[in-house]
BAVO-461965 format. One record per residue (C-alpha): x, y, z; chain; residue in one letter. Coordinates in steps of 0.25 Angstrom, whole numbers, plus 5000, padded with zeros to 4 digits. Last residue first. Layout:
# BAVO-461965
<rec><east>X</east><north>Y</north><up>Z</up><chaine>A</chaine><residu>A</residu></rec>
...
//
This chain:
# BAVO-461965
<rec><east>5108</east><north>5066</north><up>5042</up><chaine>A</chaine><residu>E</residu></rec>
<rec><east>5096</east><north>5064</north><up>5051</up><chaine>A</chaine><residu>E</residu></rec>
<rec><east>5091</east><north>5050</north><up>5055</up><chaine>A</chaine><residu>P</residu></rec>
<rec><east>5076</east><north>5048</north><up>5053</up><chaine>A</chaine><residu>T</residu></rec>
<rec><east>5068</east><north>5045</north><up>5066</up><chaine>A</chaine><residu>A</residu></rec>
<rec><east>5066</east><north>5034</north><up>5070</up><chaine>A</chaine><residu>P</residu></rec>
<rec><east>5053</east><north>5026</north><up>5068</up><chaine>A</chaine><residu>A</residu></rec>
<rec><east>5045</east><north>5026</north><up>5081</up><chaine>A</chaine><residu>N</residu></rec>
<rec><east>5035</east><north>5038</north><up>5078</up><chaine>A</chaine><residu>Q</residu></rec>
<rec><east>5033</east><north>5029</north><up>5065</up><chaine>A</chaine><residu>M</residu></rec>
<rec><east>5028</east><north>5014</north><up>5071</up><chaine>A</chaine><residu>H</residu></rec>
<rec><east>5021</east><north>5022</north><up>5081</up><chaine>A</chaine><residu>Q</residu></rec>
<rec><east>5013</east><north>5027</north><up>5071</up><chaine>A</chaine><residu>Q</residu></rec>
<rec><east>5013</east><north>5014</north><up>5063</up><chaine>A</chaine><residu>M</residu></rec>
<rec><east>5009</east><north>5009</north><up>5074</up><chaine>A</chaine><residu>R</residu></rec>
<rec><east>4997</east><north>5019</north><up>5078</up><chaine>A</chaine><residu>A</residu></rec>
<rec><east>4994</east><north>5016</north><up>5062</up><chaine>A</chaine><residu>E</residu></rec>
<rec><east>4992</east><north>5000</north><up>5064</up><chaine>A</chaine><residu>R</residu></rec>
<rec><east>4984</east><north>5001</north><up>5076</up><chaine>A</chaine><residu>N</residu></rec>
<rec><east>4974</east><north>5011</north><up>5068</up><chaine>A</chaine><residu>A</residu></rec>
<rec><east>4973</east><north>5000</north><up>5058</up><chaine>A</chaine><residu>E</residu></rec>
<rec><east>4971</east><north>4989</north><up>5065</up><chaine>A</chaine><residu>F</residu></rec>
<rec><east>4960</east><north>4999</north><up>5073</up><chaine>A</chaine><residu>E</residu></rec>
<rec><east>4954</east><north>5002</north><up>5060</up><chaine>A</chaine><residu>K</residu></rec>
<rec><east>4955</east><north>4986</north><up>5057</up><chaine>A</chaine><residu>M</residu></rec>
<rec><east>4948</east><north>4982</north><up>5069</up><chaine>A</chaine><residu>K</residu></rec>
<rec><east>4935</east><north>4994</north><up>5067</up><chaine>A</chaine><residu>S</residu></rec>
<rec><east>4934</east><north>4988</north><up>5053</up><chaine>A</chaine><residu>Q</residu></rec>
<rec><east>4933</east><north>4974</north><up>5060</up><chaine>A</chaine><residu>Q</residu></rec>
<rec><east>4923</east><north>4978</north><up>5069</up><chaine>A</chaine><residu>D</residu></rec>
<rec><east>4914</east><north>4986</north><up>5056</up><chaine>A</chaine><residu>P</residu></rec>
<rec><east>4915</east><north>4973</north><up>5048</up><chaine>A</chaine><residu>T</residu></rec>
<rec><east>4925</east><north>4973</north><up>5038</up><chaine>A</chaine><residu>L</residu></rec>
<rec><east>4921</east><north>4976</north><up>5023</up><chaine>A</chaine><residu>L</residu></rec>
<rec><east>4921</east><north>4990</north><up>5022</up><chaine>A</chaine><residu>Q</residu></rec>
<rec><east>4936</east><north>4991</north><up>5026</up><chaine>A</chaine><residu>F</residu></rec>
<rec><east>4940</east><north>4981</north><up>5014</up><chaine>A</chaine><residu>L</residu></rec>
<rec><east>4934</east><north>4992</north><up>5005</up><chaine>A</chaine><residu>E</residu></rec>
<rec><east>4941</east><north>5002</north><up>5012</up><chaine>A</chaine><residu>N</residu></rec>
<rec><east>4955</east><north>4996</north><up>5010</up><chaine>A</chaine><residu>H</residu></rec>
<rec><east>4950</east><north>4994</north><up>4995</up><chaine>A</chaine><residu>I</residu></rec>
<rec><east>4948</east><north>5009</north><up>4994</up><chaine>A</chaine><residu>R</residu></rec>
<rec><east>4959</east><north>5013</north><up>5002</up><chaine>A</chaine><residu>T</residu></rec>
<rec><east>4969</east><north>5003</north><up>4994</up><chaine>A</chaine><residu>E</residu></rec>
<rec><east>4963</east><north>5008</north><up>4981</up><chaine>A</chaine><residu>Q</residu></rec>
<rec><east>4966</east><north>5023</north><up>4987</up><chaine>A</chaine><residu>V</residu></rec>
<rec><east>4980</east><north>5018</north><up>4991</up><chaine>A</chaine><residu>K</residu></rec>
<rec><east>4984</east><north>5012</north><up>4977</up><chaine>A</chaine><residu>L</residu></rec>
<rec><east>4977</east><north>5025</north><up>4968</up><chaine>A</chaine><residu>Q</residu></rec>
<rec><east>4986</east><north>5034</north><up>4977</up><chaine>A</chaine><residu>V</residu></rec>
<rec><east>4998</east><north>5025</north><up>4976</up><chaine>A</chaine><residu>L</residu></rec>
<rec><east>4997</east><north>5026</north><up>4962</up><chaine>A</chaine><residu>T</residu></rec>
<rec><east>4996</east><north>5042</north><up>4962</up><chaine>A</chaine><residu>Q</residu></rec>
<rec><east>5011</east><north>5041</north><up>4970</up><chaine>A</chaine><residu>S</residu></rec>
<rec><east>5016</east><north>5032</north><up>4960</up><chaine>A</chaine><residu>Q</residu></rec>
<rec><east>5012</east><north>5041</north><up>4948</up><chaine>A</chaine><residu>Q</residu></rec>
<rec><east>5018</east><north>5053</north><up>4955</up><chaine>A</chaine><residu>G</residu></rec>
<rec><east>5029</east><north>5044</north><up>4960</up><chaine>A</chaine><residu>V</residu></rec>
<rec><east>5032</east><north>5041</north><up>4944</up><chaine>A</chaine><residu>L</residu></rec>
<rec><east>5032</east><north>5056</north><up>4939</up><chaine>A</chaine><residu>G</residu></rec>
<rec><east>5041</east><north>5059</north><up>4952</up><chaine>A</chaine><residu>Q</residu></rec>
<rec><east>5051</east><north>5049</north><up>4947</up><chaine>A</chaine><residu>V</residu></rec>
<rec><east>5049</east><north>5054</north><up>4931</up><chaine>A</chaine><residu>K</residu></rec>
<rec><east>5053</east><north>5069</north><up>4938</up><chaine>A</chaine><residu>T</residu></rec>
<rec><east>5063</east><north>5064</north><up>4947</up><chaine>A</chaine><residu>E</residu></rec>
<rec><east>5070</east><north>5055</north><up>4935</up><chaine>A</chaine><residu>D</residu></rec>
<rec><east>5081</east><north>5047</north><up>4942</up><chaine>A</chaine><residu>Y</residu></rec>
<rec><east>5092</east><north>5037</north><up>4932</up><chaine>A</chaine><residu>T</residu></rec>
<rec><east>5092</east><north>5025</north><up>4937</up><chaine>A</chaine><residu>G</residu></rec>
<rec><east>5090</east><north>5015</north><up>4948</up><chaine>A</chaine><residu>E</residu></rec>
<rec><east>5078</east><north>5025</north><up>4955</up><chaine>A</chaine><residu>E</residu></rec>
<rec><east>5074</east><north>5029</north><up>4943</up><chaine>A</chaine><residu>Y</residu></rec>
<rec><east>5070</east><north>5016</north><up>4937</up><chaine>A</chaine><residu>Q</residu></rec>
<rec><east>5064</east><north>5013</north><up>4951</up><chaine>A</chaine><residu>K</residu></rec>
<rec><east>5055</east><north>5022</north><up>4949</up><chaine>A</chaine><residu>L</residu></rec>
<rec><east>5048</east><north>5014</north><up>4937</up><chaine>A</chaine><residu>Q</residu></rec>
<rec><east>5047</east><north>5000</north><up>4945</up><chaine>A</chaine><residu>Q</residu></rec>
<rec><east>5042</east><north>5009</north><up>4957</up><chaine>A</chaine><residu>D</residu></rec>
<rec><east>5032</east><north>5014</north><up>4947</up><chaine>A</chaine><residu>M</residu></rec>
<rec><east>5027</east><north>4999</north><up>4941</up><chaine>A</chaine><residu>Q</residu></rec>
<rec><east>5025</east><north>4995</north><up>4956</up><chaine>A</chaine><residu>H</residu></rec>
<rec><east>5016</east><north>5007</north><up>4959</up><chaine>A</chaine><residu>L</residu></rec>
<rec><east>5008</east><north>5003</north><up>4945</up><chaine>A</chaine><residu>Q</residu></rec>
<rec><east>5007</east><north>4989</north><up>4949</up><chaine>A</chaine><residu>L</residu></rec>
<rec><east>5001</east><north>4992</north><up>4963</up><chaine>A</chaine><residu>M</residu></rec>
<rec><east>4991</east><north>5000</north><up>4955</up><chaine>A</chaine><residu>L</residu></rec>
<rec><east>4988</east><north>4989</north><up>4946</up><chaine>A</chaine><residu>P</residu></rec>
<rec><east>4985</east><north>4980</north><up>4958</up><chaine>A</chaine><residu>E</residu></rec>
<rec><east>4977</east><north>4988</north><up>4964</up><chaine>A</chaine><residu>M</residu></rec>
<rec><east>4966</east><north>4991</north><up>4956</up><chaine>A</chaine><residu>T</residu></rec>
<rec><east>4963</east><north>4976</north><up>4952</up><chaine>A</chaine><residu>S</residu></rec>
<rec><east>4966</east><north>4971</north><up>4965</up><chaine>A</chaine><residu>R</residu></rec>
<rec><east>4954</east><north>4978</north><up>4971</up><chaine>A</chaine><residu>E</residu></rec>
<rec><east>4945</east><north>4966</north><up>4966</up><chaine>A</chaine><residu>K</residu></rec>
<rec><east>4953</east><north>4956</north><up>4974</up><chaine>A</chaine><residu>H</residu></rec>
<rec><east>4957</east><north>4964</north><up>4986</up><chaine>A</chaine><residu>M</residu></rec>
<rec><east>4939</east><north>4967</north><up>4986</up><chaine>A</chaine><residu>V</residu></rec>
<rec><east>4937</east><north>4953</north><up>4985</up><chaine>A</chaine><residu>A</residu></rec>
<rec><east>4948</east><north>4949</north><up>4995</up><chaine>A</chaine><residu>K</residu></rec>
<rec><east>4940</east><north>4958</north><up>5006</up><chaine>A</chaine><residu>M</residu></rec>
<rec><east>4926</east><north>4952</north><up>5002</up><chaine>A</chaine><residu>Q</residu></rec>
<rec><east>4933</east><north>4938</north><up>5005</up><chaine>A</chaine><residu>A</residu></rec>
<rec><east>4938</east><north>4943</north><up>5018</up><chaine>A</chaine><residu>R</residu></rec>
<rec><east>4927</east><north>4948</north><up>5022</up><chaine>A</chaine><residu>Q</residu></rec>
<rec><east>4918</east><north>4936</north><up>5018</up><chaine>A</chaine><residu>D</residu></rec>
<rec><east>4927</east><north>4927</north><up>5025</up><chaine>A</chaine><residu>D</residu></rec>
<rec><east>4928</east><north>4937</north><up>5038</up><chaine>A</chaine><residu>T</residu></rec>
<rec><east>4936</east><north>4944</north><up>5044</up><chaine>A</chaine><residu>L</residu></rec>
<rec><east>4941</east><north>4944</north><up>5057</up><chaine>A</chaine><residu>N</residu></rec>
<rec><east>4949</east><north>4957</north><up>5056</up><chaine>A</chaine><residu>L</residu></rec>
<rec><east>4962</east><north>4953</north><up>5061</up><chaine>A</chaine><residu>Y</residu></rec>
<rec><east>4960</east><north>4940</north><up>5055</up><chaine>A</chaine><residu>K</residu></rec>
<rec><east>4956</east><north>4944</north><up>5040</up><chaine>A</chaine><residu>A</residu></rec>
<rec><east>4965</east><north>4956</north><up>5042</up><chaine>A</chaine><residu>F</residu></rec>
<rec><east>4977</east><north>4948</north><up>5043</up><chaine>A</chaine><residu>F</residu></rec>
<rec><east>4973</east><north>4939</north><up>5033</up><chaine>A</chaine><residu>G</residu></rec>
<rec><east>4970</east><north>4950</north><up>5023</up><chaine>A</chaine><residu>M</residu></rec>
<rec><east>4984</east><north>4956</north><up>5027</up><chaine>A</chaine><residu>M</residu></rec>
<rec><east>4990</east><north>4943</north><up>5022</up><chaine>A</chaine><residu>H</residu></rec>
<rec><east>4986</east><north>4944</north><up>5008</up><chaine>A</chaine><residu>G</residu></rec>
<rec><east>4975</east><north>4953</north><up>5005</up><chaine>A</chaine><residu>E</residu></rec>
<rec><east>4971</east><north>4964</north><up>5012</up><chaine>A</chaine><residu>M</residu></rec>
<rec><east>4979</east><north>4977</north><up>5005</up><chaine>A</chaine><residu>G</residu></rec>
<rec><east>4986</east><north>4971</north><up>4994</up><chaine>A</chaine><residu>F</residu></rec>
<rec><east>4989</east><north>4960</north><up>4988</up><chaine>A</chaine><residu>G</residu></rec>
<rec><east>4994</east><north>4946</north><up>4987</up><chaine>A</chaine><residu>R</residu></rec>
<rec><east>4989</east><north>4933</north><up>4979</up><chaine>A</chaine><residu>G</residu></rec>
<rec><east>4988</east><north>4942</north><up>4966</up><chaine>A</chaine><residu>Q</residu></rec>
<rec><east>4994</east><north>4955</north><up>4968</up><chaine>A</chaine><residu>M</residu></rec>
<rec><east>5003</east><north>4954</north><up>4953</up><chaine>A</chaine><residu>P</residu></rec>
<rec><east>5018</east><north>4952</north><up>4955</up><chaine>A</chaine><residu>P</residu></rec>
<rec><east>5027</east><north>4959</north><up>4960</up><chaine>A</chaine><residu>P</residu></rec>
<rec><east>5036</east><north>4965</north><up>4947</up><chaine>A</chaine><residu>P</residu></rec>
<rec><east>5049</east><north>4957</north><up>4946</up><chaine>A</chaine><residu>A</residu></rec>
<rec><east>5061</east><north>4962</north><up>4953</up><chaine>A</chaine><residu>V</residu></rec>
<rec><east>5072</east><north>4969</north><up>4949</up><chaine>A</chaine><residu>D</residu></rec>
<rec><east>5081</east><north>4970</north><up>4963</up><chaine>A</chaine><residu>A</residu></rec>
<rec><east>5077</east><north>4975</north><up>4976</up><chaine>A</chaine><residu>T</residu></rec>
<rec><east>5081</east><north>4988</north><up>4981</up><chaine>A</chaine><residu>Q</residu></rec>
<rec><east>5075</east><north>4998</north><up>4971</up><chaine>A</chaine><residu>S</residu></rec>
<rec><east>5063</east><north>4991</north><up>4974</up><chaine>A</chaine><residu>K</residu></rec>
<rec><east>5063</east><north>4995</north><up>4989</up><chaine>A</chaine><residu>A</residu></rec>
<rec><east>5066</east><north>5008</north><up>4987</up><chaine>A</chaine><residu>I</residu></rec>
<rec><east>5055</east><north>5011</north><up>4976</up><chaine>A</chaine><residu>A</residu></rec>
<rec><east>5043</east><north>5003</north><up>4985</up><chaine>A</chaine><residu>S</residu></rec>
<rec><east>5050</east><north>5012</north><up>4998</up><chaine>A</chaine><residu>G</residu></rec>
<rec><east>5049</east><north>5025</north><up>4990</up><chaine>A</chaine><residu>L</residu></rec>
<rec><east>5037</east><north>5022</north><up>4984</up><chaine>A</chaine><residu>T</residu></rec>
<rec><east>5029</east><north>5017</north><up>4997</up><chaine>A</chaine><residu>V</residu></rec>
<rec><east>5036</east><north>5028</north><up>5004</up><chaine>A</chaine><residu>A</residu></rec>
<rec><east>5029</east><north>5039</north><up>4994</up><chaine>A</chaine><residu>L</residu></rec>
<rec><east>5018</east><north>5033</north><up>4994</up><chaine>A</chaine><residu>A</residu></rec>
<rec><east>5017</east><north>5033</north><up>5010</up><chaine>A</chaine><residu>A</residu></rec>
<rec><east>5020</east><north>5048</north><up>5010</up><chaine>A</chaine><residu>V</residu></rec>
<rec><east>5011</east><north>5049</north><up>5000</up><chaine>A</chaine><residu>L</residu></rec>
<rec><east>5001</east><north>5044</north><up>5009</up><chaine>A</chaine><residu>L</residu></rec>
<rec><east>5004</east><north>5050</north><up>5021</up><chaine>A</chaine><residu>R</residu></rec>
<rec><east>5004</east><north>5065</north><up>5015</up><chaine>A</chaine><residu>F</residu></rec>
<rec><east>4991</east><north>5061</north><up>5009</up><chaine>A</chaine><residu>R</residu></rec>
<rec><east>4985</east><north>5057</north><up>5022</up><chaine>A</chaine><residu>I</residu></rec>
<rec><east>4991</east><north>5069</north><up>5029</up><chaine>A</chaine><residu>S</residu></rec>
<rec><east>4985</east><north>5078</north><up>5017</up><chaine>A</chaine><residu>K</residu></rec>
<rec><east>4970</east><north>5074</north><up>5022</up><chaine>A</chaine><residu>M</residu></rec>
//
């Protein structure tokens, strides 16, 4: 159980750090547009990929799109909140650094990431339940293969050079 929490924390910190670095490398850009037309999870190209890979019926596709549309109002504020926190953190990267304020913002951001992951997991479960048993098995196999590739990639990653 602690291992899963630790992995979630490490992933959240990696996303936060990566976002901060990426944002510091770009010029000032307007905030991203709302998720209309592009989204999270099973929308966009991922929906097409899984629809084909799992041989989804038209009814299943329609049900999944309805779930995603319904959940948009839950996910958008969380994603916007993360974006705003990234913008607030940027001022401490480029201006005067205040560790106490940064820790407070990162603490808020981690809570938002927890909420986001809880919602994503609930949504993915709802989508998974729309699959037939055969499709569920195929999806589990796909995820297991993906995890094996990730493990292989991590084992083959070069060690960090010592200074």
